[in-house]
C-alpha positions in Angstrom: 102.7 -52.6 8.0 103.7 -52.6 11.3 101.7 -52.6 14.8 101.9 -48.7 14.9 100.2 -48.0 11.8 97.5 -50.3 12.4 93.9 -48.7 12.0 91.1 -49.6 14.3 87.5 -48.6 13.2 84.9 -48.0 15.7 81.5 -48.5 14.7 78.6 -46.3 15.4 75.1 -46.6 15.6 72.3 -46.1 12.8 71.1 -43.2 15.0 74.3 -41.7 15.0 75.2 -42.0 11.4 71.7 -40.3 10.8 72.4 -37.6 13.2 76.0 -37.2 11.5 74.4 -37.0 7.7 71.1 -35.1 8.7 72.6 -32.8 11.4 70.4 -31.4 14.4 67.1 -31.5 12.5 67.1 -35.2 12.9 64.6 -36.8 15.6 64.4 -40.4 15.4 61.2 -42.5 16.5 62.3 -45.2 19.1 60.2 -47.8 18.0 59.8 -47.7 14.2 62.3 -46.6 11.1 60.5 -43.3 11.0 62.0 -39.8 11.9 61.2 -36.2 11.7 63.7 -34.1 9.8 63.2 -30.3 10.6 64.4 -28.6 7.4 64.2 -24.8 8.6 62.1 -22.2 9.4 60.3 -18.9 8.2 61.2 -16.7 11.0 59.1 -13.7 9.6 55.7 -15.9 9.7 56.9 -18.2 12.7 56.6 -21.4 10.6 59.0 -24.6 11.0 59.0 -27.3 8.2 59.3 -30.7 9.1 59.6 -33.9 6.9 58.1 -37.0 8.2 60.4 -39.8 6.8 60.7 -43.5 7.0 63.6 -46.0 6.2 62.8 -48.8 3.8 64.7 -51.5 2.1 64.7 -49.3 -0.8 66.1 -46.4 0.8 64.7 -43.3 2.5 61.0 -42.2 1.7 59.1 -39.0 2.5 55.7 -39.5 3.9 54.6 -36.2 4.4 55.7 -32.6 5.1 54.4 -30.4 7.6 54.5 -26.6 8.1 53.9 -25.7 11.8 53.8 -22.7 13.9 57.3 -22.8 16.1 55.2 -21.2 19.1 52.7 -24.3 18.8 55.7 -26.9 19.0 57.0 -25.1 21.8 53.9 -24.9 23.8 53.2 -28.7 23.1 56.6 -29.6 24.4 56.8 -27.4 27.4 53.4 -29.0 28.5 54.9 -32.5 28.6 56.9 -31.3 31.6 53.7 -30.7 33.8 
């Protein structure tokens, strides 16, 4: 194998790997192995389905599922800017 055929692997962070696997719905906690996974929404009722999950030695574990009003999430996040 010549130098021209050499493959160089570029490592990625755990967070980037999870974002690649779970998509835009992945929101990690900055100080623990927990994260939110936004699974979808019911546009008719205005609900958003969110899993609260954690990483353990035995793999991924669901802690609870939340069904929230999207407008409440938007309101709460917009108040953080004030």
